C-alpha positions in Angstrom: 10.2 -11.5 -11.5 10.3 -11.4 -7.8 14.0 -10.7 -7.9 13.5 -8.0 -10.5 11.0 -6.2 -8.3 13.3 -6.5 -5.2 16.3 -5.2 -7.3 14.2 -2.3 -8.5 13.2 -1.2 -5.0 16.7 -1.5 -3.7 18.0 0.5 -6.7 15.4 3.2 -6.1 16.2 3.4 -2.4 19.9 3.8 -3.1 19.2 6.5 -5.7 16.9 8.3 -3.2 19.8 8.6 -0.8 22.4 9.7 -3.4 20.4 12.0 -5.7 18.8 15.4 -5.1 15.0 15.6 -4.5 12.7 18.1 -6.2 9.1 18.5 -6.9 8.3 18.7 -10.6 5.3 20.1 -12.4 4.0 18.5 -15.6 3.9 21.4 -18.0 2.8 19.6 -21.2 1.5 16.2 -22.1 1.6 15.3 -25.8 1.0 12.2 -27.8 1.6 11.2 -31.3 -0.2 8.4 -33.1 1.5 6.6 -35.9 0.8 3.5 -38.0 3.6 1.1 -38.2 3.2 -2.4 -39.8 -0.6 -2.0 -39.8 -0.7 -1.3 -36.1 -1.5 2.0 -34.4 1.1 3.1 -31.9 0.8 6.0 -29.5 3.9 7.7 -28.2 3.4 9.8 -25.1 5.8 12.6 -23.9 5.8 14.6 -20.8 7.6 17.9 -20.3 8.4 18.4 -16.6 9.8 21.5 -15.0 11.6 21.4 -11.6 13.7 23.7 -9.5 17.4 22.9 -8.7 19.6 24.8 -6.3 22.5 25.1 -8.6 20.9 25.5 -12.1 17.5 27.1 -11.3 14.4 26.1 -13.2 15.1 23.0 -15.4 13.0 21.3 -18.0 13.2 17.7 -19.1 11.2 15.6 -21.5 10.3 12.0 -20.6 9.0 9.5 -23.2 6.6 7.8 -20.7 3.1 8.5 -19.6 1.6 8.1 -16.1 -2.1 7.5 -16.8 -3.2 9.0 -13.5 -1.4 12.3 -14.1 -2.5 15.4 -16.1 -1.0 18.8 -16.9 -0.3 20.9 -13.9 0.1 17.9 -11.5 3.1 17.7 -9.2 5.4 14.7 -9.2 8.5 13.7 -7.3 11.8 13.9 -9.2 15.2 12.6 -8.3 18.1 14.3 -10.1 21.8 14.2 -10.2 23.2 17.5 -8.8 26.1 17.5 -11.2 23.9 16.7 -14.3 20.4 17.9 -13.7 19.1 16.2 -16.9 19.9 12.7 -15.4 16.5 12.2 -13.8 14.6 9.4 -12.2 10.8 9.6 -11.6 10.1 7.5 -8.5 6.3 7.3 -9.1 6.7 5.7 -12.5 9.4 3.3 -11.3 7.3 2.2 -8.3 4.5 1.2 -10.6 6.8 -1.0 -12.6 8.5 -2.6 -9.5 5.1 -3.2 -7.7 3.8 -5.0 -10.8 6.9 -7.2 -11.0 6.7 -8.0 -7.3 3.0 -8.8 -7.5 3.4 -11.1 -10.5 6.4 -12.7 -8.9 4.5 -13.4 -5.7 1.5 -14.7 -7.6 3.8 -17.1 -9.5 5.5 -18.2 -6.3 2.2 -18.9 -4.6 0.9 -20.8 -7.6 4.0 -23.1 -7.5 3.6 -23.5 -3.8 -0.1 -24.5 -4.2 0.8 -26.9 -7.0 3.5 -28.7 -4.9 1.6 -28.7 -1.6 -0.9 -31.5 -2.4 1.9 -33.7 -3.6 3.7 -33.4 -0.3 0.6 -34.3 1.6 0.0 -37.4 -0.5 3.6 -38.5 0.0 3.2 -38.2 3.8 0.1 -40.4 3.8 1.5 -43.2 1.6 
């Protein structure tokens, strides 16, 4: 998990240097509830508009939901200048990578705490 978090941040930093930056506005938040195998599932979709130099105002739909965002909020968007629909949303990805890093560090510290008392007992014996 720790490696996945580090990989994600490295990938995001490389993309930040290679892709175009824009500020997008959340135009529409919609959700759809459906029952599938006796379980209720909610599918969120955001429609984001952002301005590009080459293509003007562009709209994309993302099938994710940022719980701390609402309609009209501004978010950062990284887009491919040749294909403006190839988009990465850094705020969403950072949440994922921070979670992976945090859980990975927690697991590593747990392993370290479990192995630490055994080493001290081996030294005294």
